[in-house]
C-alpha positions in Angstrom: -38.7 -89.8 -62.2 -36.2 -92.4 -63.6 -33.3 -90.3 -62.5 -34.5 -90.3 -58.9 -34.7 -94.1 -59.0 -31.2 -94.4 -60.4 -30.0 -92.1 -57.6 -31.6 -94.3 -55.0 -30.1 -97.4 -56.5 -26.7 -95.8 -56.3 -27.2 -95.3 -52.5 -28.5 -98.8 -52.0 -25.4 -100.5 -53.4 -23.1 -101.5 -50.5 -20.0 -100.8 -52.6 -21.1 -97.2 -53.1 -21.9 -96.8 -49.5 -18.5 -98.0 -48.6 -17.0 -95.6 -51.1 -18.9 -92.7 -49.6 -17.6 -93.6 -46.1 -14.1 -93.8 -47.4 -14.5 -90.3 -49.1 -15.9 -88.9 -45.9 -13.0 -90.2 -43.8 -10.4 -89.1 -46.4 -11.8 -85.6 -46.5 -11.9 -85.4 -42.7 -8.3 -86.6 -42.5 -7.3 -84.1 -45.2 -8.8 -81.2 -43.2 -7.1 -82.4 -40.0 -3.8 -82.4 -41.9 -4.4 -78.9 -43.2 -4.8 -77.8 -39.6 -1.1 -78.7 -39.1 0.1 -76.5 -41.9 -2.2 -73.5 -42.0 -1.3 -70.9 -39.4 -4.2 -69.3 -37.5 -4.5 -66.1 -35.5 -5.2 -67.0 -32.0 -7.8 -64.6 -30.4 -8.0 -66.4 -27.0 -5.4 -68.8 -25.6 -7.4 -72.0 -25.9 -8.3 -71.7 -29.6 -4.8 -72.2 -30.8 -4.3 -75.9 -30.0 -4.5 -78.6 -32.7 -8.0 -79.7 -33.7 -9.8 -77.1 -31.6 -12.4 -76.2 -34.3 -13.1 -79.8 -35.1 -13.7 -80.6 -31.4 -15.8 -77.5 -31.0 -17.9 -78.5 -34.0 -18.4 -82.0 -32.7 -19.4 -80.8 -29.2 -21.7 -78.2 -30.6 -23.5 -80.8 -32.8 -23.8 -83.1 -29.8 -25.3 -80.3 -27.6 -27.8 -79.5 -30.4 -28.9 -83.1 -30.5 -29.3 -83.3 -26.8 -31.3 -80.0 -26.7 -33.6 -81.3 -29.5 -34.2 -84.5 -27.5 -35.1 -82.5 -24.4 -37.4 -80.3 -26.5 -39.0 -83.4 -27.9 -39.9 -84.5 -24.4 -41.7 -81.3 -23.7 -43.4 -80.8 -27.1 -44.7 -84.3 -27.5 -48.4 -84.8 -28.0 -50.5 -88.0 -27.7 -51.0 -90.1 -30.8 -54.7 -89.4 -30.8 -54.3 -85.6 -30.5 -55.6 -84.8 -33.9 -58.3 -87.5 -33.9 -60.2 -85.8 -31.0 
């Protein structure tokens, strides 16, 4: 139980949060730089341009979020649904 508290304290420290953001940005930048140097086989014409898979992943994630928001509108129940 003490380990979990230490882990949470690590995430509450603003210095550690800033470090995690810096590591995230550095790893994303590194992957974008790798895209410049690693040759890929182009199956279609449009998947050969720089950063295609990063853009595709971002758009796919955004579409999933929008779909889940729309599903939430249809699947919502009233707050007192289980109290009845």
